[in-house]
N, C-alpha and C positions, 0 to 999 in steps of 0.2 A: 505494501497499500504507499511503503513514505518514498519508492523508487515512483512509483504513478504519481504522485505529489509533486514530486521537482521536474519529473519529466513534465508534466503540465504547467505544474510556472518556466518551466523555463524555456518550453511554448509563445509564454507567452510574453516574457521578454522579449525572446525572439520576432515573432510579427507587431512590435510599438503593441502592448499590453491589451492587443486583441484585436477583430479585425473588423472594420468599417464594413455599417451601411450602402455600398452604391444602390444610386438609385435605379444603375440601365439607364441604355442606351438608345430608349426610345420613351417618348411621352407615354405619366402612367393612365391619362384621358384616354390615349388609341388606344392602350389594355381591354379598357369593356365598353366600348365604341359597338361591338358591335350588339343586336337587337340579346343575345345569347347571356349576356352579360347578365339584366337589364328585363327581365322579359316581359309584358304587359298584362298573360295569360299563360296558362299551364298547357304545354307540348306535350300528350299522353301518350302520342312514342319512345320522345325524349326517356319521361323520365319508368319508363314500363322498362320495369326486371331489378330498380336503384331499388330494395329495401333497404335502405340504415337511409336515417335523415342526418341532415349535417348543415349548423351554424357555423359565420367566418366572417369574423372579421381583415380574415389579409383578400390584398389587392387577388382578384383573377386574370387572366390573359385570354379571350374568348377571343385570338387571335386567327386562329388555326380547327377545326371543325372536333380538336377535342381541347377542352373545357382544364386550362390547369391552374393552380389556385398558390401562388408566391412568397417569397417571404418577408412580402412589401405589410406596411394598413393598408388600408384604407376607408375608407370616408364616408361610410355607409354599411353595415352589414346584412349579409346575403342571406338567401334561403339557401337550400341544395339536398338532393337525392342524390345516393352515384350507388355502386353496386361491389362488389369483387374486387380487388386490386387483379391486373392483366400483367405476364410479363410477355413482352416485348423484346425483339431481339434484331436488331438494323441489319441488313447490307454492311454494317460500316458502322464501327464502336459496338461497346458495351451493350450488356440487355438496358433493359428501361424498366420501372415498372406505372407504368399509367394507371387512374383510379375512374372508371365511368363515370363522369361526372355530367349534375342538367340541375339547373338551374331552375328555380319554381318564382311567382308571387308569393308573397308574405302568406293574407288571405290564406293560399289556396294552399300551403308550406301545412300550414295553424289545425288548418283540413283535414291534408291525409296523416298529419299525426293522427289526431281525432279522431277520428276514421279509426288505424290501426290500434289506439290506446285503446277502444272502446271496445274489439276486437276481442284485449285482453285484461280482464280489469279494471282497467285504469291505468293500469304498469307502464310507467318508465323507467327508462339508464338512459341518466347522463354519465356521454362519461370526457373527462378534459386533462384530457395530453399534458406534459410536460419538457421541458425544456429541450434542446437539439434533436427535436421531431422535423419534420414535412405533413403535407396534407400525405405522402402517399405510404409512411413508413407508421401513421397514426390511423388512416384508412383497413389495414392489416389488420393497425391492436383489436380497433372495433370488432374489427369482423372476425378474429379472433376467440375476447371476449364473447362476443356470440357465439360461435362451436361451443368456448367452451366452459359456456352458466349454460344453456341450451336455455335464455330469461324468454318470459310466455310477455312479452314485445316490446315497443319496438322500440329504436338502439338510438341516441343521437351523441353525435359526435361533436365537440363544440371546440371549433380550431383558430387558433390560435399565432398570430405571426414570429413563432419558434423558430428562428434563420438556417436551423436544423446542421449547425456546425460547432463540430467537439470548440472551440477558443471564443465564439460568439456567445457566452454567457451575460457579459454585462449586459450584451443589444435584447436576449431574452430576458430577462430581466426584468428592462426597460417597456417592452412591447407588454411584456406583462402589464407591471402596472399599469400602462397608457388604456388597460384592456379591461381594467376594474369595474365604468363602471359599462360598456358594452353587459359585459357577462352577469350582472347583476339585473339589467336593468328589462335581461333576459329572461334567468331566473323567474326574477319577480314572477312574470308574465306566463313562466310553465306555473308555477306554484300554487296561481290563481285560479288556471284552470278547472271551471267545476266539472270537468273528464277525467280530471286526472288527479287517480287516488292509490295513490304510490312512485314518488320519485325516486330510486337507486343510483347516488351520485360518485360514480368513480373514477379518484385525477390520481395522476399521475404525477409522482416528483412535483418541481413547483407549481403544475396545475393549482396541488390542495392551497393555495395562497392565493389563489383565485375566484375557487369553490369555500373556504369561509367565512373571507367579509361578507358573499356574496348569501350562504343562507343568514348571516346576524342578519345581514341589509336585514330581508325578506322577515325576519322574526320579527325586528323591532315599525317594519310596518306594512306586514302583514292583518288584513279587516277578521281573517282568522289568528283568534292568539297562538294558538298553539303549532301553527304552518306544521301539519300531522302531514300533511302528502307530503313533505319531504321528514322520510323517516330512515336511511338505510345513506350511511356516509358510509364511503369506503376511502382512505387515504392510503396509498401506495406509494410507499418510497415519501412517503413527504418531506419535502425543503422545504421546512416549514423552522425560526426559531422558536426553540423546543421552550422556553421556560414562556415567552411572549403567549406561545400556548396554553401554556397550562394558568398565565395569573387571570385570560378574555375569557379563555373556553367556557367557563361556568357560566357566565357572565347573562348570553342568548341561547349559546348552541349548541348546549350542556341541561337548562334552568329543570329545576326540579319537574315539572308537571310536561315538558315533551316530553321527559325520559322516561318517564307516566304513563305518554300516549305511545311509546310506541321506540325515538326519536332513539339513536344510539350512530355511534363511532368506533371505526375498525382502525388498529394502523398494524401497518404491516412493513417491521425494522429489519437490517441487522446490520450487524458490529463491521462487515464483507464487502457492505455498500461501496463504492471506491471513490461515488461519485458525492458524496453524499461528505468525505472525510475530508474531497475537495472542497464543495463550500462549507464546509467544517471550517476550516482554513483563507477561506478569502473571508466569511462574515466575521469570526470572533470566538462564536458563540454554538453551540453544539443545534445536533436537527431531529426533531419529531424521530423523525424516520434513522436512523440510527448509536444505538444507546451504548455510546463511547459516552466516558465516564468526567466529564468536562472535572467535577472535584477529588484530586488524586487522594484523598484523606478516604473519602468513601469508596472509590478500589482498593485503600489500602486493605478496606473493615472486610468487604467483601471476601477477599481475599485470602483474611485471617480467616471469613468462615466456614469455606472451603465452598466456596461459589464464588457462578462468572463472574470477572468486570465489567460490568453490564449493565447501566444508568439508565430506567425509562421515564417518562411525565409520569406525573401523581393523578394521582385521581381525585378526580373534582370530589371535594368535600361537600357536601351536604350538612344540615339544620336535620336535617334530617330525611335517612339513606331511602333511593329512589323504589318505588317494588321493582322494578326493571333492570336487568345492569348494560349503560349510556356510554358506557367506554372501556375497549378494549383494544392491547394489545398485542399481535406474534410476531415474535420474535425469529424472523427468518435467517440466523445465521448458519448454525449447525446443516439449517440444511439446502441455502443455496450452494445451487446448480452451476458453478466457472461463471467466468464472463466476470464483469465489474464486481453483482449481482445488487445491478441497481432497478431491475426487474422480477425480481425473483418468484411474478405472483402471476407472470410469465412462461415464464425460465425450469423453474423449479419444482420436482410431479407433487412433496407436498404440495408446496405453495398454492395451487395449483386446483388444485384439487382444496385446496381449505377454503381459499379464497370465492370459487365453483358455487362452496356452499352456501357461504355469506350474504352473496348477491343476494339467494335465495330464501334465503330469508332468514340460518342455521341461526344459531347465537352457538349454543355444546358438539363445538366436530369429533368423532372419532383422530388420533391420529394430534391433537391436542396433550400435552404435560403441563400439570402443575405447578409454577412457583413461589419460590419466598411472598412474589408481591398476589394478589388475587386479582386482580386485572389485567395481569400479562404472563400468556401460555409458551413454552418451547414448539416449536416446531423438529421432528427432527433425522437426523442423517439416515435417508436410504441407501445409505450405498450408492459406488459409481456408474448409473443407469446409463444404457448408454442416448445416444443420438438418435435414434429412431425413439424409445421407450420413452426423449422426453415427448418429442414434434404425437407422438400417439397419444399420448396421457392430459397435455399444453394442449393440445388439437390446433398445435402450428400447423397453416398457412403453409403450402412447398412453390416461390417464393423462384 
């Protein structure tokens, strides 16, 4: 991990502390001139077979037959339908991943979402991606989440202008904060729709910093005092200040009445998460998604007791304990399946199984090991599975 962090900062130094965003060779207004970028009505043929929903603040490029979403911000939110990514192999050059995508007028998009939700008891899953992502990469993850969880309702991907670049963390962080108002306005409208009975939110990495304040905003402004349809919030490897989360979360998001009305948050955290180790080094304080012991004396106490040196966000304290469990942390350190440890929920057999169950409402899953903390559970290492076994268990699409 130390070598990874050193390499990261060396790369930053060599690149002038990051990659600057370039405007490009074409005026952005030209990219969206085509009516396909701003349709006045829905083209049934264009959305046929596109079963996934998307909301985006990315600037689209509609100059060619295939619509793409760029790394740039746009002046308006757009609503789209998309199909699973396709891999193409041009005559010359490397293979490309193309996402079949079509925009709709906003009102038509909401009508389509309502119809899809009404067929599935009003359940909706909203996925918010993290740092270093492109639309093709997050579309792939969205499709994998659908296959893995077999979620019985429409799935929405919220796509904000991440750069898809290792050295553009600061740009991603800037764009994420720029997009806060867009996302909270969308989540507010979704939560207030009478036909939405349950919202399951899955966020990854930096996406958690969009989700948490937006849920707080909806809670404060909702005409429904309990905002009860935002019920199941899953934070995978959240790149969030752990102490900030501990201090503020009880006030709104996990208020007693909301927990008793079935609101809960599940966090997946790993000490092997290299990306969050870098984020900790950048920000100076531990992240919610990494059980790093910032206090060395606490680490020594744990070691003296023969316990793993892992420190977690504390459980919210209430004057009267709620009837249900509102906050659970799943420690995936021992179950990390190689790589950076930053996407265990889609890359580790044990974590994939637990994640799928949580999405579908299960609170106590087989395979969890209790710890000294009532709200923290460990997942055990299942050995070294083959790539094929992981792909089958986690429903990884072959691209």
